[in-house]
N, C-alpha and C positions, 0 to 999 in steps of 0.2 A: 871251321864250317858254318851257314850260315842260316840263322832259323829261320823258318819258315813265315811268309806275309799273310800276317790276320787285321783284322779290320774289328773297330769298337766302333758300337752304334751309340751316339750320345746325344741323349734326350732330353730338354729343359721346359719348363714354362713359359720362357722369355723368349724363346727362337725355335727356329726349326730345328728337326732331327739332323745332326751333323756326323760324317764320317770319318775315323779318321785310321792310317794303317800304322803297325805297327810289327816289330820282332820282338819276340823275348825269348831267353835264354839262362840258363843258370839257375841259384837257387840260393838264399841267404836275404838278408836285407835288400829292399826292392831300390834300383837306383834307375832314374827315367832319364835318355840321352837324347838332348835336341840339337836340331842340325842348323844352319844358318839358310837365309834368304836365298832364294835360287838351288839350293841344293837337296838331299834326300840324306834319307837315314844309312845307306849304304855308308856314306863318310864317316862314322863310327865305328865299320870292321876291320879297321885295324886293331882297336884296341878291346873290341867287345870281346873277345877270348880271355882276354888277361883279367880286363875286370869281371868275368861270367866266371870265373873259376873261385869268387869268395862272396857274388851277389848276385839274384836276379837282376839280369840289365833287361828294360825296356826300350829300346830304340824310337822313335818316334817319328812318322813322318807328318811338319806341319801342315795344318789347312792348305789345301791348293796347290804341295809340293810331292813330289813322288807320287808314291800310289794313292795316297790321300785326295779326295775327289776336293773342288772349291765349296766354298764356304753356297749355304744358299742364298738366292737374290734377296736384297736388303741386309743380309748380316756384312757386318765391318768388319775389314782384316787389324782394326785396332788393337794394341797391346792389351788392354783391357780385355776387350770380348777375347781373344786368343786365351788370355791368360786363367777367364773364367772357363772356356772350354777344355784348356787343359785339368784344371782341378776336378772339374765335373767327370771328363775320361780317369783319373785316379779310384774314383770311385766306384767307376763301369770299369776298372780293370782289376779290383780286388784289393788296392793299394791303398795304404793310408799316410801320407805324409811320408813319400818317399825324399831319398836323398835323389838331386839333379845336377846334372853338371850339362850344360851348354855353349854353344858357339856361333859368334857375331849374334844376327837375333836371335837365336837358341839362349845363347848367354844372358842379354836382356831380360828373356821371358823370365829365363831362370831366376835371374834379381829379382822380377816384379812376384815370383813364386814366392819368394825366399820372406819380401817384405811384407807379403798376408802370411806369413808363417805356415803357410803350407805343404812347407815340404821342410825336413829335416838341416839338410845340409845346402850350400849352394857352389859350385865350382861355376865360373865364367870366365871361357877363355874367348879373349878379345870382345868383349860384350859392346853393342852399341849403346848409344846414348849417352855416351861423353866426351862427343865429338865438339868443336865448336861449329858456328852456320860455315866455315869457306872448307873445312874439314866433312862435312857433311855431303857438299857439295863434290867435294872432290872424290870421296869415297862412293856415293851415289851414281855420277858419273864415270865411274869405271864400272860400277853392277850395269848398270846402263849399254855399257859397250861390249862387257862380256854377254851381255844379253841377246844385242843384234849381232853380235856374232856368231851366238850361238844360232841364232836364225838365221842366217844368213848363208851357213855355210852347210850343201847337201849333205848325207848321213854319209854317202861311201867318200868325200872329200876329210870327212873327221876319221873316217876308219882307218884311212888311209895317215893321217898326220898321226895319230894315235900308235902306229908301229914305231916311231922313231922318238928317242929323249928329246929331240929338238922340237918335233912337230909335238909333243906332251906340253912342253914350255911352250909352246904359242897359243896352245888351246886354255892351260890353266896357272901359268906363273905367277897370275895376278894373286893366285890365291897360297899358292905353295912354295914354298922356299926349295923344293928338291921336285919338280913336276916330274922329273924322268924317275921315280921310284914310284910312281903311280902303274898301274896298272893299264894296259891298252885296254880291256875292259872295260874297268872302270871309267875310264876318261870319257870314252865313248858314251858309256850309262849315262854317265853325271852333265856330258854337255846337253844328251836327251830330254834329260829330267829339267833340265834349264829353259831347253826351247819350250817345253810342253807345258811349262808349270803356267798354269792357268792363278794362282796367287801370285805370283810377279809382280806384276803393274799396279794390285790395291796395294800389297802387302808397302809396296815403294812409297807408294804416296801418303800413305798413310804414317811413314815412316817420318815427313818431313818435319814435323812437329814435336816429334819425339826428343825429350834429354832426362835422362835419369837424374833426380836431383836430392831424393831421399835416404835415408840412411837404412840399412838392414840390421839392427840390431840384437835379433833374438835368436840367431842358427848361425853357425861356423860359414864363413864366406871365405874364398878365394878366388882371387882375381888374377889369372897368367896372361902373360904376352908375351908372344913371338917376337922376337929381337930383328926376325927381319921379316915383320908383318909389314905389308905395302898395301893393304886397303883401310886399315883403324890403326892408324901410327900409334907407333906405343908408348908418348910420352901423354897419350889416354888413359892410360893404366894412371898413371900419377893423380890425375885429375879422380878416376874410380876411388884410387885409395882415399884422397880428401872428402869422397861423397862419402864412401863406405870406412870412417877411423876405425871400425875392430874387423876389417879385413885384411888378409894376409895377400900381398903384392907378389908374384913368382914372375919372373925373367924366364923364359923356354929358350935357350941360346940355339939357334941355326933353325928357327921354326918359323913359317909364315904365317897367314892369318887363317889357316886349318893345320894346325899344327899334331891331329890325330894322324896323319901318317906322315909327316915328315919328320917326327919321333916319337912313337906308339909307348915305347917305354915308359918317354918320360911325363907324359899326357897320363897314363893310368894311374902314375905314383903319383903326382899331384891330386889326381881325381880321390885315390885311395885314403892319402892322408889324410886329407881333407875332410872325410865320413868316419876320419879315428878309427 
């Protein structure tokens, strides 16, 4: 059962107030979940109940995605800004150095939080930032295509497509290895979230210059990659391991770019193993 969406207002001396939406459930050591670009916190729902059986789970909508409004005018969507905002959100939410798991953009943010020693452990699922220039252009082109498609399709057409496994594959096959397993309601909701996300364009623009080149030496790190990731090709996981030598590199057989829906039990186990 989904937890109710709440909102945290984050104030800072050097930027206007910002608001982040989140869902919170369970009890125990805190675990923060971060989604990828164009998605929303509901991407984590297939694994939330498993994780909440032993931990307090806080799934966050990143700025300009899901129920979180866009950043105030003049604020950048670059990685340092968003990482600082998340660290401030931890304080607002009353959690100190939580565990963090992130997918895609969320994985990159999780690694940056780990590099700052702001978290206890990091699980990064197909994190961004380990691409070559050509691989980045390919991935960003795919994302732009998904965004354009979500904007072009009227809601009734999306609802009609989502009723069949073939239609769900046409809408979400780029990010899921098994899109037919996604519910029709979930596919409609995430297509709508992508179409209406004020953070999509500025986040993508800020990502053009992003490369993750620093080690994360002080916290446990797992980098996991789906064997059927069509967006960020799995060879990028080898580069991630070379960049972060102490990280554990895990293969997710049969999973796509957003593996939480493709194999919830496996993803939950990888996260729990990282937390120890």
